[in-house]
N, CA, C and O of each residue as an XYZ file, in Angstrom:
364
protein
N      -0.336     -8.836    -66.349
C       0.699     -9.780    -66.010
C       0.457    -11.071    -66.786
O      -0.669    -11.566    -66.838
N       1.494    -11.605    -67.377
C       1.391    -12.829    -68.156
C       1.376    -14.052    -67.234
O       2.207    -14.169    -66.334
N       0.435    -14.948    -67.465
C       0.311    -16.167    -66.661
C       1.308    -17.208    -67.152
O       1.460    -17.416    -68.356
N       1.994    -17.866    -66.202
C       2.942    -18.918    -66.552
C       2.150    -20.191    -66.809
O       1.640    -20.796    -65.866
N       2.038    -20.608    -68.056
C       1.218    -21.754    -68.421
C       1.879    -23.093    -68.101
O       1.251    -24.139    -68.265
N       3.134    -23.080    -67.649
C       3.799    -24.334    -67.306
C       3.259    -24.917    -66.001
O       3.377    -26.119    -65.762
N       2.673    -24.081    -65.166
C       2.173    -24.538    -63.877
C       0.663    -24.721    -63.964
O      -0.077    -23.747    -64.101
N       0.208    -25.969    -63.883
C      -1.216    -26.276    -63.998
C      -1.889    -26.193    -62.635
O      -1.223    -26.210    -61.600
N      -3.194    -26.106    -62.644
C      -3.978    -26.108    -61.419
C      -4.455    -24.725    -61.036
O      -3.983    -23.723    -61.574
N      -5.397    -24.672    -60.101
C      -6.004    -23.399    -59.720
C      -5.495    -22.875    -58.387
O      -5.215    -21.684    -58.254
N      -5.374    -23.742    -57.414
C      -5.005    -23.342    -56.065
C      -3.649    -23.950    -55.751
O      -3.264    -24.954    -56.349
N      -2.921    -23.348    -54.814
C      -1.565    -23.834    -54.613
C      -1.143    -23.883    -53.151
O      -1.747    -23.245    -52.289
N      -0.094    -24.653    -52.896
C       0.533    -24.783    -51.590
C       2.029    -24.932    -51.829
O       2.440    -25.760    -52.643
N       2.853    -24.147    -51.136
C       4.307    -24.208    -51.279
C       4.877    -24.946    -50.078
O       4.457    -24.709    -48.945
N       5.843    -25.851    -50.321
C       6.468    -26.604    -49.231
C       7.225    -25.656    -48.309
O       7.549    -24.531    -48.689
N       7.504    -26.122    -47.092
C       8.173    -25.289    -46.085
C       9.510    -24.738    -46.549
O       9.859    -23.603    -46.226
N      10.259    -25.529    -47.304
C      11.569    -25.052    -47.764
C      11.491    -24.331    -49.107
O      12.513    -23.965    -49.686
N      10.279    -24.134    -49.588
C      10.004    -23.376    -50.809
C      10.665    -23.958    -52.066
O      11.100    -23.214    -52.945
N      10.735    -25.288    -52.142
C      11.279    -25.939    -53.339
C      10.205    -26.649    -54.155
O      10.398    -26.903    -55.344
N       9.069    -26.973    -53.525
C       7.986    -27.656    -54.225
C       6.719    -26.809    -54.191
O       6.432    -26.119    -53.213
N       5.982    -26.884    -55.274
C       4.687    -26.223    -55.370
C       3.656    -27.279    -55.724
O       3.800    -27.988    -56.720
N       2.618    -27.383    -54.909
C       1.509    -28.294    -55.201
C       0.322    -27.448    -55.629
O      -0.129    -26.575    -54.887
N      -0.180    -27.709    -56.820
C      -1.389    -27.045    -57.293
C      -2.450    -28.115    -57.500
O      -2.133    -29.290    -57.683
N      -3.704    -27.703    -57.469
C      -4.761    -28.684    -57.657
C      -5.957    -28.055    -58.330
O      -6.220    -26.859    -58.212
N      -6.670    -28.907    -59.040
C      -7.938    -28.529    -59.639
C      -9.004    -29.395    -58.981
O      -8.794    -29.865    -57.863
N     -10.103    -29.614    -59.612
C     -11.232    -30.317    -58.993
C     -10.863    -31.683    -58.405
O     -11.249    -31.989    -57.277
N     -10.128    -32.499    -59.146
C      -9.773    -33.831    -58.636
C      -8.355    -34.260    -59.012
O      -8.036    -35.447    -58.944
N      -7.511    -33.329    -59.401
C      -6.155    -33.650    -59.819
C      -5.156    -32.779    -59.065
O      -5.368    -31.580    -58.887
N      -4.061    -33.403    -58.625
C      -2.988    -32.690    -57.929
C      -1.752    -32.704    -58.819
O      -1.415    -33.729    -59.411
N      -1.083    -31.563    -58.908
C       0.148    -31.423    -59.675
C       1.237    -30.960    -58.714
O       1.015    -30.036    -57.931
N       2.405    -31.587    -58.763
C       3.530    -31.149    -57.942
C       4.639    -30.707    -58.876
O       5.029    -31.435    -59.789
N       5.143    -29.496    -58.634
C       6.161    -28.891    -59.488
C       7.402    -28.554    -58.663
O       7.307    -28.288    -57.465
N       8.551    -28.569    -59.309
C       9.776    -28.036    -58.720
C       9.771    -26.537    -58.972
O       9.603    -26.105    -60.112
N       9.952    -25.735    -57.926
C       9.985    -24.288    -58.118
C      11.278    -23.842    -58.790
O      11.323    -22.783    -59.415
N      12.321    -24.642    -58.664
C      13.593    -24.293    -59.303
C      13.524    -24.442    -60.814
O      13.990    -23.569    -61.546
N      12.943    -25.547    -61.287
C      12.916    -25.827    -62.727
C      11.575    -25.532    -63.379
O      11.486    -25.459    -64.605
N      10.526    -25.359    -62.573
C       9.142    -25.200    -63.041
C       8.657    -26.421    -63.814
O       7.707    -26.334    -64.592
N       9.308    -27.549    -63.600
C       8.882    -28.787    -64.257
C       7.978    -29.573    -63.324
O       8.151    -29.564    -62.105
N       7.011    -30.252    -63.925
C       6.103    -31.083    -63.159
C       6.829    -32.342    -62.714
O       7.443    -33.041    -63.520
N       6.750    -32.614    -61.433
C       7.367    -33.809    -60.853
C       6.353    -34.946    -60.819
O       6.701    -36.105    -61.049
N       5.107    -34.612    -60.531
C       4.083    -35.631    -60.335
C       2.710    -35.054    -60.642
O       2.435    -33.885    -60.372
N       1.858    -35.894    -61.210
C       0.446    -35.554    -61.442
C      -0.357    -36.789    -61.081
O      -0.047    -37.888    -61.540
N      -1.393    -36.616    -60.258
C      -2.227    -37.762    -59.936
C      -3.660    -37.330    -59.665
O      -3.924    -36.219    -59.204
N      -4.579    -38.246    -59.969
C      -5.996    -38.052    -59.667
C      -6.211    -38.426    -58.213
O      -5.630    -39.390    -57.715
N      -7.049    -37.659    -57.539
C      -7.305    -37.887    -56.131
C      -8.796    -37.829    -55.870
O      -9.602    -38.198    -56.724
N      -9.153    -37.370    -54.704
C     -10.546    -37.209    -54.316
C     -11.237    -36.170    -55.194
O     -10.585    -35.291    -55.756
N     -12.534    -36.274    -55.306
C     -13.305    -35.232    -55.993
C     -13.433    -34.018    -55.082
O     -13.429    -34.153    -53.858
N     -13.545    -32.857    -55.665
C     -13.745    -31.602    -54.935
C     -12.643    -31.339    -53.901
O     -12.923    -31.134    -52.720
N     -11.407    -31.349    -54.358
C     -10.270    -31.092    -53.473
C     -10.394    -29.683    -52.909
O     -10.708    -28.727    -53.619
N     -10.134    -29.590    -51.604
C     -10.243    -28.326    -50.890
C      -8.889    -27.827    -50.387
O      -8.676    -26.619    -50.287
N      -7.970    -28.748    -50.068
C      -6.700    -28.358    -49.457
C      -5.660    -29.446    -49.688
O      -5.988    -30.632    -49.717
N      -4.414    -29.041    -49.852
C      -3.289    -29.972    -49.918
C      -2.184    -29.459    -49.006
O      -2.080    -28.256    -48.763
N      -1.362    -30.372    -48.501
C      -0.213    -30.005    -47.675
C       0.911    -31.000    -47.937
O       0.675    -32.201    -48.072
N       2.127    -30.490    -48.006
C       3.307    -31.315    -48.246
C       4.036    -31.488    -46.922
O       4.194    -30.523    -46.174
N       4.487    -32.712    -46.619
C       5.205    -32.968    -45.375
C       6.539    -32.219    -45.370
O       7.050    -31.840    -46.424
N       7.093    -32.011    -44.184
C       8.346    -31.259    -44.069
C       9.518    -31.969    -44.729
O      10.469    -31.317    -45.160
N       9.466    -33.302    -44.817
C      10.554    -34.037    -45.489
C      10.284    -34.217    -46.985
O      11.078    -34.844    -47.687
N       9.176    -33.674    -47.472
C       8.770    -33.675    -48.875
C       8.588    -35.073    -49.464
O       8.749    -35.264    -50.669
N       8.255    -36.042    -48.628
C       8.024    -37.396    -49.110
C       6.538    -37.728    -49.218
O       6.161    -38.683    -49.897
N       5.695    -36.940    -48.551
C       4.265    -37.225    -48.554
C       3.470    -35.952    -48.816
O       3.917    -34.840    -48.534
N       2.272    -36.155    -49.367
C       1.335    -35.052    -49.561
C      -0.033    -35.517    -49.079
O      -0.460    -36.632    -49.380
N      -0.712    -34.661    -48.335
C      -2.062    -34.955    -47.861
C      -3.043    -34.137    -48.689
O      -2.790    -32.975    -49.005
N      -4.160    -34.757    -49.035
C      -5.194    -34.122    -49.849
C      -6.518    -34.237    -49.100
O      -6.900    -35.326    -48.671
N      -7.220    -33.109    -48.941
C      -8.521    -33.098    -48.259
C      -9.567    -32.556    -49.215
O      -9.314    -31.610    -49.962
N     -10.757    -33.171    -49.184
C     -11.829    -32.654    -50.042
C     -12.851    -31.887    -49.205
O     -12.718    -31.793    -47.985
N     -13.854    -31.349    -49.859
C     -14.843    -30.521    -49.171
C     -15.712    -31.313    -48.197
O     -16.367    -30.713    -47.344
N     -15.736    -32.638    -48.299
C     -16.479    -33.482    -47.357
C     -15.654    -33.831    -46.126
O     -16.168    -34.449    -45.194
N     -14.380    -33.445    -46.110
C     -13.515    -33.717    -44.970
C     -12.722    -35.006    -45.070
O     -12.003    -35.353    -44.133
N     -12.829    -35.718    -46.170
C     -12.063    -36.953    -46.356
C     -10.631    -36.580    -46.698
O     -10.388    -35.690    -47.514
N      -9.679    -37.272    -46.064
C      -8.261    -37.000    -46.274
C      -7.596    -38.249    -46.822
O      -7.835    -39.354    -46.333
N      -6.760    -38.073    -47.841
C      -5.926    -39.153    -48.362
C      -4.481    -38.680    -48.353
O      -4.205    -37.493    -48.529
N      -3.565    -39.612    -48.148
C      -2.136    -39.287    -48.155
C      -1.455    -40.080    -49.265
O      -1.795    -41.234    -49.523
N      -0.495    -39.444    -49.911
C       0.240    -40.045    -51.021
C       1.728    -39.961    -50.754
O       2.216    -38.987    -50.182
N       2.445    -40.996    -51.176
C       3.900    -40.985    -51.128
C       4.383    -40.348    -52.432
O       4.121    -40.883    -53.509
N       5.073    -39.229    -52.352
C       5.515    -38.509    -53.542
C       6.569    -39.296    -54.304
O       6.500    -39.394    -55.529
N       7.549    -39.861    -53.595
C       8.636    -40.595    -54.256
C       8.136    -41.811    -55.022
O       8.618    -42.103    -56.116
N       7.163    -42.525    -54.443
C       6.646    -43.740    -55.069
C       5.411    -43.475    -55.928
O       4.936    -44.375    -56.620
N       4.894    -42.261    -55.891
C       3.681    -41.878    -56.640
C       2.509    -42.807    -56.323
O       1.772    -43.219    -57.219
N       2.345    -43.133    -55.029
C       1.303    -44.079    -54.637
C       0.510    -43.572    -53.446
O       1.015    -42.827    -52.606
N      -0.755    -44.001    -53.396
C      -1.613    -43.757    -52.247
C      -1.068    -44.534    -51.057
O      -0.617    -45.669    -51.213
N      -1.105    -43.939    -49.878
C      -0.684    -44.630    -48.658
C      -1.942    -45.273    -48.065
O      -2.758    -44.576    -47.461
N      -2.111    -46.593    -48.227
C      -3.373    -47.236    -47.838
C      -3.588    -47.308    -46.335
O      -4.728    -47.454    -45.894
N      -2.535    -47.210    -45.536
C      -2.675    -47.331    -44.080
C      -3.136    -46.035    -43.441
O      -3.299    -45.981    -42.222
N      -3.351    -44.991    -44.229
C      -3.700    -43.693    -43.663
C      -5.107    -43.718    -43.082
O      -6.023    -44.278    -43.683
N      -5.276    -43.112    -41.917
C      -6.570    -43.076    -41.249
C      -7.123    -41.670    -41.216
O      -6.364    -40.706    -41.110
N      -8.440    -41.538    -41.306
C      -9.132    -40.261    -41.220
C     -10.302    -40.425    -40.266
O     -11.238    -41.170    -40.553
N     -10.258    -39.741    -39.144
C     -11.320    -39.805    -38.123
C     -11.585    -41.236    -37.673
O     -12.736    -41.612    -37.452
N     -10.539    -42.030    -37.538
C     -10.688    -43.396    -37.046
C     -11.148    -44.400    -38.094
O     -11.254    -45.590    -37.795
N     -11.423    -43.951    -39.312
C     -11.883    -44.849    -40.361
C     -10.769    -45.036    -41.379
O     -10.116    -44.074    -41.784
N     -10.563    -46.245    -41.775
C      -9.532    -46.516    -42.790
C     -10.131    -46.352    -44.182
O     -11.240    -46.812    -44.451
N      -9.379    -45.688    -45.066
C      -9.839    -45.499    -46.440
C      -8.939    -46.224    -47.385
O      -9.158    -46.189    -48.596
């Protein structure tokens, strides 16, 4: 089977409505439109990313690393959400 080289990253998560695909490598997250296969967003995040999840309204993405640290990003603004809390600690 031929690999589609337009989609970067190793691991993936599909949004609930199946329109967005989030893939990630060691410290980078890529968000793609499944309709066009075009990259919508690419950003550096935590090291050793373990899991990503896209909100149901597709405006935010949460990224967790192997140490359990979670960061949230606003997809539309391509920015880290600084008010996000993880286990009672602000990051």
